[in-house]
C-alpha positions, -999 to +999 in steps of 0.1 A: +143+055+349+122+053+316+086+040+314+081+012+294+070+021+257+029+014+253+018-004+222-014+016+222+003+046+223+027+040+193-002+027+170-024+056+182+005+081+170+004+060+140-025+059+128-027+098+136+001+104+117-017+084+085-050+106+085-028+136+096-004+131+064-036+122+044-052+157+055-022+179+055+009+164+037+039+151+049+049+184+060+023+183+086+035+195+123+046+166+151+026+187+174-008+178+149+002+143+152+002+139+185-024+161+194-045+133+173-032+103+191-043+120+225-003+126+233+019+152+247+040+164+211+075+153+232+058+113+235+059+117+206+094+115+201+100+089+228+087+062+200+098+078+168+136+095+172+127+121+142+099+125+123+121+110+094+116+080+114+080+080+122+076+088+083+091+051+075+072+034+103+037+045+087+051+037+054+063+000+067+031-001+086+004+007+054+026-024+034+020-042+067-019-036+063-019-037+025-001-073+025-027-083+053-051-077+034-041-095+000-029-126+014-061-145+030-073-167+001-043-161-021-051-190-049-011-200-050-019-235-070-036-216-097-026-201-128-009-170-131-043-152-147-062-167-115-037-156-089-030-122-106-068-117-104-067-122-067-038-098-059-059-075-082-092-078-064-079-080-030-056-047-035-079-024-052-102-033-028-082-023+000-079+007-020-113+022-024-127+009+010-095+022+027-090+060+010-069+080+036-045+052+037-039+051+002-034+087+001-007+084+024+008+058+009+007+077-020+028+102-006+049+081+010+057+065-017+067+098-035+090+111-005+130+109-009+123+105+034+115+073+027+151+052+028+162+029+006+159+001+035+126+007+043+113+008+008+136-026+003+117-041+034+084-029+024+090-044-007+097-077+006+057-082+021+054-089-016+074-110-024+047-135-041+033-109-064+069-102-077+077-134-080+042-140-099+054-111-128+089-121-129+069-162-131+044-145-163+072-132-180+095-162-180+067-186-193+061-161-216+021-157-204+030-123-206+039-097-239+078-090-237+081-066-210+102-062-182+082-073-144+087-037-129+069-025-162+043-049-157+036-038-121+041-001-132+008-010-152-011-029-123-003+002-103-013+029-129-048+010-138-056+000-100-053+039-090-079+046-118-099+013-108-099+028-068-110+062-082-139+050-100-151+022-072-148+046-045-170+076-062-198+056-076-195+024-051-229+010-064-206-002-094-179-011-076-178-051-087-178-043-124-153-013-124-129-036-105-138-066-127-128-039-157-099-029-146-088-064-142-099-072-179-076-039-187-048-046-168-046-082-181-052-075-218-023-047-216+000-080-203-008-112-215-002-126-244-036-141-250 
């Protein structure tokens, strides 16, 4: 009879994987991930059928952590700019505070080993933000740009902002606000 799986071991494997992926890339050996979690390599495959399964689960875990950082205090009843301001601050704050997770997420987002199903599931965590970008477009608050383009601008400017916040933490708030102003000016009509 197989032993029941431990949620603690599963979490330790995911945490180790994201550290190892950030440090060595997605091609890092599973033996290193297992060692970092304090388990035998075979144990990893008791929790994740394949390395691709592990990659997809780490992707979903990182998306969930980012979502959980952005949800508290989300001003659902405020105007578009106020809601975007909240989304921006929580997003770049999470990224600046979690450089290792941010690096792992960037690698995973570019990987062709992340399935379409996983990408859709990860995106569902951000339906409020996606709806906000669509709302801004449909109510003419934004320049004539598709919501996907506005989201791409947000990610690009956020990456630059996070880099500066991480490199100069004494000026983090200034960079955070300057990044939002640049983002807003790039997409908004006013």
